[in-house]
C-alpha positions in Angstrom: -15.5 40.3 4.9 -18.5 38.8 3.2 -18.8 35.2 3.0 -17.7 33.8 -0.6 -20.4 34.0 -3.2 -21.2 30.8 -5.1 -19.4 29.9 -8.4 -22.3 30.7 -10.6 -21.4 34.4 -10.1 -17.9 33.9 -11.2 -15.5 32.4 -13.9 -13.7 29.8 -11.7 -14.2 27.0 -9.3 -11.7 27.2 -6.5 -10.2 24.3 -4.5 -7.5 23.9 -2.0 -6.3 20.5 -0.9 -3.9 19.5 1.9 -2.2 16.1 2.2 -1.9 14.0 5.3 1.4 13.7 7.0 1.6 14.1 10.8 4.0 16.7 11.9 4.9 17.2 8.3 1.6 19.4 8.2 4.0 22.2 9.0 5.2 22.3 5.6 1.8 23.2 4.0 1.2 25.5 6.8 4.1 27.6 6.0 3.0 27.7 2.4 -0.6 28.6 3.6 0.8 31.4 5.6 2.5 32.9 2.6 -0.7 32.5 0.4 -2.9 34.2 3.1 -0.4 37.1 3.5 -0.6 37.7 -0.4 -4.4 37.8 -0.2 -4.2 40.3 2.7 -1.9 42.6 0.7 -4.5 42.6 -2.1 -7.7 42.7 0.0 -6.9 43.7 3.6 -5.6 42.2 6.9 -9.0 40.5 7.6 -8.8 38.4 4.4 -8.8 34.5 5.2 -8.3 31.6 2.9 -12.0 30.4 3.7 -13.2 33.5 1.9 -11.6 32.4 -1.4 -12.1 28.6 -1.9 -15.2 26.9 -2.8 -13.9 23.8 -1.3 -11.0 23.1 1.2 -10.2 19.6 1.6 -7.8 17.8 3.9 -6.6 14.3 4.8 -5.4 13.6 8.4 -3.1 16.4 9.5 -4.5 18.1 6.5 -8.1 17.6 7.7 -7.1 19.2 11.1 -5.8 22.2 9.1 -9.0 22.3 7.1 -11.0 22.5 10.2 -9.0 25.2 11.7 -9.2 27.3 8.6 -13.0 26.9 8.2 -14.6 26.4 11.7 -16.4 29.5 12.9 -15.3 31.5 15.8 -17.7 33.4 18.0 -17.7 36.2 15.3 -18.5 33.9 12.6 -15.0 34.2 11.2 -12.3 31.4 10.6 -11.0 30.0 14.0 -7.5 30.4 12.8 -5.8 32.5 10.6 -3.1 30.7 8.5 -0.3 32.4 10.4 -1.5 30.6 13.5 -1.0 27.1 12.3 2.8 26.7 12.4 2.7 28.0 16.1 0.0 25.6 17.0 2.1 22.6 15.6 5.3 23.9 17.4 3.3 24.0 20.7 1.2 20.8 20.5 3.2 18.2 18.4 5.6 17.4 21.3 2.5 16.5 23.5 0.6 14.7 20.8 3.9 12.6 20.1 5.7 12.4 23.2 9.3 11.2 22.6 10.9 8.1 24.5 14.1 9.1 25.9 17.2 6.9 26.9 17.8 3.3 26.3 15.1 1.9 28.6 12.6 4.4 27.1 13.3 3.1 23.6 13.0 -0.4 24.9 9.6 0.3 26.5 8.5 2.4 23.5 9.3 -0.7 21.1 7.3 -3.0 23.4 4.2 -0.5 23.2 4.6 -0.2 19.5 4.1 -4.0 19.2 1.3 -4.3 21.6 -0.7 -1.3 20.7 -0.9 2.1 19.0 2.3 4.0 19.5 0.5 6.8 21.2 -2.6 6.8 23.3 -4.3 10.0 21.5 -5.5 11.4 24.7 -3.8 14.6 24.3 -4.9 15.1 20.6 -8.4 14.1 21.4 -8.7 16.6 24.4 -7.1 19.3 22.1 -9.3 18.8 19.2 -12.4 18.6 21.4 -11.5 21.8 23.2 -10.6 23.6 20.0 -13.6 22.6 17.9 -16.3 22.0 20.7 -19.7 21.3 19.3 -19.4 22.7 15.8 -20.7 20.5 13.0 -19.9 19.8 9.5 -22.6 22.1 8.1 -21.3 25.0 10.1 -17.8 25.5 8.3 -17.6 28.9 6.5 -16.9 27.3 3.2 -17.4 23.8 2.0 -15.0 21.1 3.2 -14.3 17.5 2.3 -12.3 15.3 4.8 -11.8 11.5 4.1 -11.7 8.7 6.5 -12.0 4.9 6.2 -14.5 2.7 8.0 -12.7 -0.3 9.4 -15.9 -2.2 10.1 -17.4 -1.7 6.7 -14.0 -1.8 4.7 -15.0 1.4 2.8 -14.4 5.0 2.7 -16.3 7.4 4.5 -16.3 11.0 3.3 -17.4 13.8 5.2 -18.6 16.5 2.7 -20.4 19.7 3.3 -22.2 19.0 0.0 -23.7 15.8 1.5 -24.5 17.0 5.0 -27.8 18.6 4.0 -29.3 15.3 2.6 -27.3 12.7 4.4 -27.8 14.2 7.9 -26.1 11.2 9.7 -22.8 12.5 8.2 -23.3 16.0 9.7 -21.0 15.1 12.6 -19.1 17.1 15.1 -16.0 18.5 13.3 -14.0 17.3 16.4 -15.1 13.5 15.7 -14.3 13.9 11.9 -10.7 15.3 12.7 -9.9 12.6 15.3 -11.0 10.0 12.8 -9.1 11.3 9.8 -5.9 11.3 12.1 -6.2 7.8 13.4 -3.3 6.6 11.7 -2.9 2.8 11.9 0.1 1.8 14.4 0.3 5.4 15.5 -3.1 6.5 17.1 -6.2 4.5 18.0 -9.3 4.0 15.9 -12.1 6.3 16.4 -15.7 5.1 17.3 -18.7 7.4 17.5 -22.4 7.5 16.6 -24.3 10.4 15.1 -28.1 10.8 14.9 -30.1 12.7 12.2 -33.2 14.7 13.0 -35.5 11.9 12.3 -33.7 9.8 15.0 -31.9 7.5 12.8 -28.5 6.6 14.4 -25.3 5.7 12.4 -22.3 4.0 13.9 -18.8 5.1 12.7 -15.7 2.9 13.1 -13.0 5.0 11.5 -9.2 5.2 10.7 -7.0 7.6 9.0 -8.1 9.2 5.7 -4.8 8.5 4.3 -6.1 4.8 3.7 -8.6 6.5 1.4 -6.9 9.3 -0.3 -3.6 10.9 1.4 -4.0 13.6 -1.3 -7.6 14.5 -1.4 -7.6 16.9 -4.3 -9.6 14.7 -6.8 -12.2 13.9 -4.0 -12.9 17.6 -3.9 -13.1 17.7 -7.8 -15.5 14.7 -7.8 -17.8 16.2 -5.1 -18.1 19.4 -7.2 -18.5 17.4 -10.2 -21.5 15.6 -8.5 -23.1 19.0 -7.4 -23.1 20.4 -11.0 -24.5 17.2 -12.5 -27.2 17.3 -9.8 -28.0 20.9 -10.8 -27.1 22.5 -7.6 -28.1 26.1 -7.9 -24.8 27.4 -6.6 -23.2 26.3 -9.8 -24.0 27.3 -13.5 -26.5 25.3 -15.2 -24.3 23.7 -17.7 -22.1 20.8 -18.4 -19.0 20.2 -16.1 -16.3 22.3 -17.5 -13.0 21.3 -15.9 -11.3 24.4 -17.4 -13.1 26.5 -14.9 -11.3 24.6 -12.0 -8.4 26.1 -10.0 -6.6 23.9 -7.7 -3.9 24.4 -5.2 -2.6 20.9 -3.9 -0.1 21.0 -1.0 2.0 18.0 -0.1 3.5 17.2 3.2 6.9 15.9 1.7 8.3 12.3 1.4 11.7 10.7 1.3 11.8 9.0 -2.1 15.4 9.8 -2.9 16.5 8.0 0.2 15.3 4.6 -1.3 15.4 3.0 2.1 13.5 -0.1 1.1 14.1 -2.7 -1.7 12.7 -5.9 -3.2 15.7 -8.0 -1.8 15.3 -6.6 1.7 11.4 -6.7 1.8 11.4 -10.2 0.3 12.5 -11.3 3.8 9.7 -9.5 5.7 6.9 -11.1 7.5 3.8 -9.2 8.9 5.7 -7.6 11.8 8.5 -6.3 9.7 5.9 -4.7 7.1 4.3 -2.9 10.0 7.7 -1.9 11.9 11.0 -1.7 10.3 14.1 0.2 11.6 11.7 2.9 13.1 9.5 3.0 10.0 6.1 1.5 8.8 6.8 0.2 5.3 3.4 -0.8 4.5 1.9 2.6 5.5 4.6 4.5 3.5 3.7 2.3 0.5 0.0 2.9 0.5 0.1 6.6 1.4 2.8 7.5 -1.2 1.0 5.4 -3.8 -2.3 7.1 -3.0 -0.6 10.7 -3.2 1.0 10.0 -6.5 -1.9 8.4 -8.3 -4.2 11.2 -7.4 -1.7 13.6 -8.6 -1.2 11.6 -11.8 -5.0 11.6 -12.5 -5.4 15.2 -11.6 -2.4 16.0 -14.0 -3.9 14.1 -16.9 -7.5 15.8 -16.4 -6.0 19.3 -16.5 -3.8 18.4 -19.4 -6.8 17.1 -21.2 -8.6 20.4 -20.9 -5.6 22.4 -21.8 -5.4 24.1 -18.4 -2.2 22.6 -16.8 -1.4 26.0 -15.2 -4.8 25.8 -13.2 -3.6 22.8 -11.2 -0.7 23.9 -8.8 0.9 21.1 -6.9 3.7 21.8 -4.2 5.6 19.0 -2.6 9.0 18.1 -1.7 10.3 14.4 -2.3 13.8 15.0 -0.9 13.3 14.8 2.7 15.4 12.4 4.7 16.0 10.9 8.2 13.9 12.7 10.8 12.3 15.2 8.4 10.5 12.4 6.7 9.0 11.1 9.9 5.4 11.7 10.8 6.0 11.8 14.7 9.5 12.7 15.6 8.3 15.9 17.3 11.6 17.2 18.7 12.1 21.0 18.8 14.8 20.5 16.3 12.9 18.5 13.9 9.9 20.8 14.1 12.0 23.8 13.5 13.8 22.1 10.5 10.3 21.4 8.9 9.5 25.0 9.2 12.9 25.8 7.3 11.7 23.0 4.6 8.6 24.8 4.1 10.4 28.3 3.7 12.9 26.7 1.2 10.1 25.1 -0.8 8.7 28.6 -1.3 12.0 29.4 -3.1 12.1 26.3 -5.3 11.0 26.2 -8.9 7.6 24.9 -9.8 7.8 21.3 -10.3 5.7 18.5 -11.8 5.9 14.8 -11.1 7.6 12.6 -13.7 5.5 9.4 -13.6 8.2 7.5 -15.1 10.6 8.2 -12.2 8.1 9.0 -9.6 10.3 12.2 -8.6 9.4 15.9 -9.0 11.2 17.8 -11.9 11.4 21.6 -12.2 9.3 22.9 -15.2 11.5 24.5 -17.9 11.9 28.2 -17.2 9.7 28.0 -14.3 9.0 30.6 -11.7 9.4 29.8 -8.1 6.6 28.3 -5.9 6.7 31.7 -4.1 5.8 33.6 -7.3 3.3 31.1 -8.4 1.3 31.4 -5.1 1.4 35.1 -5.6 -0.1 34.6 -9.1 -2.8 32.4 -7.6 -3.5 34.9 -4.9 -4.2 37.6 -7.7 -6.6 35.1 -9.5 -8.3 34.3 -6.3 -8.7 38.0 -5.4 -9.9 38.9 -8.9 -12.5 35.9 -8.7 -14.0 37.0 -5.6 -14.3 40.5 -6.5 -16.1 39.5 -9.8 -18.5 37.3 -7.9 -19.5 39.9 -5.3 -20.1 42.4 -8.2 -22.2 40.1 -10.0 -24.1 38.9 -7.0 -25.0 42.6 -6.0 -26.0 43.1 -9.7 -28.3 40.1 -9.5 -29.9 41.2 -6.2 
């Protein structure tokens, strides 16, 4: 298929966003497989998600999925079709997050947790390096945005295709970007690398998980596009920013809000260690990652409501996970397969929106299922792609 034509030839600006969440990346992977299958029904078996979205953004595990969907293979097509992502997780997650077994294994694991990262990251790093090779940010088949956080500078570092042509030091290897955005504090080691631009300028990067910046990166994508429009990027129409043109699919990785496993009375007694590790969980990380997800969702909902286009923002998430399902790293065969089932069941659930008063997702009145809504979005994406191709040919 031809590469996606720029938004100036169409009516919409299309964004796909994928949250962070470790092994729970299986949940959006199931949803993406369904969305791509619907596009293939409309446009043929070679259709890929990168053919339809102006920007794909992802944090942490979502950043890895983003790279898999957009990095080029030897035929200059996406490295992975969406139906290859779940098998990838099922095969590699147990080796990325090896599980301690038995009483003594648990004791040793607890000591390691206290002394350093829970996992050494070697398998993950070798896997990503082998998968992505020497591909760089500018080579992706559509624009991507992947957030990280620089622990030395104490500020976010965004790896954006839009920035790569002018800020060449950000045109890093995709492998380094993916390792960095996945470097969750307490779970995996921070990632250091350097990158050099064509003039010889070298930049140091001291990076940790993108969830520290934005575990839901959808609003970062919207902001990056807004910058391009205001800078008069020729790929966009020469006009003021019109947010009613934006079409956003935002995929969560689930949470366990309904379990309510923490409370003020309990946490009032915690010191530094308990905030980092309590009963097999990391309360401080749970807190900032869930807050990041919800606040981004809140701002995005307000934006689309303000322009009268609520239906152009489609967020799918599940806040009813509990036990091992809510973990980012319990990579047992049983738990991984259960996460696949969560994704399948989520397709059948009604479209929901978050109630900011309660923080919980509530079904929209008379709502269709997530499956039906993804089918509707697939039709919009297909029509937009065909419109752009026709207009681009007419303008040639």
